Structure formats: structure tokens, C-alpha cells
C-alpha positions as a Markdown table, in Angstrom:
| # | Residue | x | y | z |
|---|---|---|---|---|
| 1 | Unk | 136.7 | -34.3 | -103.2 |
| 2 | Unk | 134.5 | -35.1 | -100.2 |
| 3 | Unk | 136.1 | -36.4 | -97.0 |
| 4 | Unk | 135.0 | -39.9 | -95.9 |
| 5 | Unk | 132.2 | -40.1 | -93.4 |
| 6 | Unk | 133.8 | -41.1 | -90.1 |
| 7 | Unk | 130.7 | -42.9 | -88.9 |
| 8 | Unk | 130.6 | -45.0 | -92.1 |
| 9 | Unk | 134.2 | -45.9 | -91.6 |
| 10 | Unk | 133.6 | -47.0 | -88.0 |
| 11 | Unk | 130.7 | -49.2 | -89.2 |
| 12 | Unk | 133.1 | -50.9 | -91.7 |
| 13 | Unk | 135.3 | -52.1 | -88.8 |
| 14 | Unk | 132.4 | -53.0 | -86.5 |
| 15 | Unk | 129.7 | -54.5 | -88.7 |
| 16 | Unk | 129.6 | -58.2 | -89.4 |
| 17 | Unk | 128.3 | -59.6 | -92.7 |
| 18 | Unk | 124.7 | -60.8 | -91.8 |
| 19 | Unk | 124.4 | -63.6 | -94.3 |
| 20 | Unk | 126.1 | -65.8 | -96.9 |
| 21 | Unk | 129.5 | -67.5 | -97.2 |
| 22 | Unk | 131.1 | -64.8 | -95.0 |
| 23 | Unk | 128.4 | -64.5 | -92.4 |
| 24 | Unk | 129.8 | -63.0 | -89.1 |
| 25 | Unk | 133.0 | -61.7 | -90.9 |
| 26 | Unk | 133.6 | -58.0 | -90.4 |
| 27 | Unk | 132.9 | -56.0 | -93.5 |
| 28 | Unk | 136.5 | -54.7 | -93.5 |
| 29 | Unk | 137.7 | -58.4 | -93.6 |
| 30 | Unk | 135.7 | -59.4 | -96.7 |
| 31 | Unk | 137.9 | -60.4 | -99.6 |
| 32 | Unk | 137.9 | -58.2 | -102.7 |
| 33 | Unk | 136.6 | -61.0 | -105.0 |
| 34 | Unk | 133.5 | -61.3 | -102.8 |
| 35 | Unk | 132.9 | -57.5 | -102.9 |
| 36 | Unk | 133.5 | -57.6 | -106.7 |
| 37 | Unk | 130.9 | -60.3 | -107.0 |
| 38 | Unk | 128.4 | -58.0 | -105.3 |
| 39 | Unk | 129.3 | -55.3 | -107.7 |
| 40 | Unk | 128.5 | -57.5 | -110.6 |
| 41 | Unk | 125.3 | -59.0 | -109.2 |
| 42 | Unk | 124.1 | -55.8 | -107.4 |
| 43 | Unk | 124.8 | -54.6 | -103.9 |
| 44 | Unk | 122.0 | -55.1 | -101.4 |
| 45 | Unk | 119.7 | -52.1 | -100.8 |
| 46 | Unk | 120.2 | -49.9 | -97.8 |
| 47 | Unk | 123.1 | -49.5 | -95.3 |
| 48 | Unk | 124.6 | -52.9 | -96.0 |
| 49 | Unk | 124.9 | -52.2 | -99.7 |
| 50 | Unk | 126.5 | -48.8 | -98.9 |
| 51 | Unk | 129.0 | -50.4 | -96.6 |
| 52 | Unk | 129.9 | -53.2 | -99.1 |
| 53 | Unk | 130.3 | -50.7 | -101.9 |
| 54 | Unk | 132.5 | -48.4 | -99.8 |
| 55 | Unk | 134.7 | -51.3 | -98.7 |
| 56 | Unk | 135.2 | -52.3 | -102.4 |
| 57 | Unk | 136.3 | -48.7 | -103.2 |
| 58 | Unk | 138.7 | -48.6 | -100.3 |
| 59 | Unk | 140.2 | -52.0 | -101.0 |
| 60 | Unk | 140.4 | -51.5 | -104.8 |
| 61 | Unk | 142.3 | -48.3 | -104.3 |
| 62 | Unk | 144.7 | -49.6 | -101.6 |
| 63 | Unk | 143.2 | -47.3 | -98.9 |
| 64 | Unk | 142.8 | -49.9 | -96.1 |
| 65 | Unk | 145.2 | -47.7 | -94.0 |
| 66 | Unk | 142.2 | -45.3 | -93.5 |
| 67 | Unk | 140.6 | -47.9 | -91.3 |
| 68 | Unk | 143.7 | -48.7 | -89.2 |
| 69 | Unk | 143.3 | -45.8 | -86.7 |
| 70 | Unk | 139.6 | -46.8 | -86.2 |
| 71 | Unk | 140.5 | -50.4 | -85.7 |
| 72 | Unk | 143.1 | -49.5 | -83.0 |
| 73 | Unk | 140.7 | -47.1 | -81.3 |
| 74 | Unk | 138.1 | -49.9 | -80.9 |
| 75 | Unk | 140.8 | -52.0 | -79.2 |
| 76 | Unk | 139.2 | -55.4 | -80.0 |
| 77 | Unk | 140.5 | -58.3 | -81.8 |
| 78 | Unk | 139.4 | -57.0 | -85.2 |
| 79 | Unk | 141.6 | -57.9 | -88.1 |
| 80 | Unk | 140.6 | -55.7 | -91.0 |
| 81 | Unk | 143.5 | -56.7 | -93.2 |
């Protein structure tokens, strides 16, 4: 099994959703049902789609704790849970 890309994980806690119902919400804070909707309709192309798909896998498998150390390192008011 391949280890998670640390840069990609950092982007999950720092990247806001650029459009839609959850515009400006950090990717890590998006609800699972919204990520599942993208899975059914098709993830956007490019980096955003990769981030959304990765976040769905993380949340679906109960792995949000992977993001906790990154969230703490950033020191901001990020929720991510």
C-alpha cells in the first residue's frame, strides 16, 4: 500500500471549496453526503477532483485522524471535523 502524499493531505486542510453550496468551506470540512454526490455525478477534473475524491476516501474509512496533526501544525482556526 502506498503512503499518503503529505502535500495532498496539507491541501485538504488548507483548500477552500471554490464554488457551490459549500463555497469557502475547507475541503476537509465538507460533509460526506456532498462528497458522495460528487462521486455519483462525477468529480471535477484536475486537482480539485483529486482532493474531493481523496477526502471522500478518508471520511468513508474513518481516517480523519490523519489530518489532525496537519491541522494542528497550521495553527489556524481550521475545523476539519
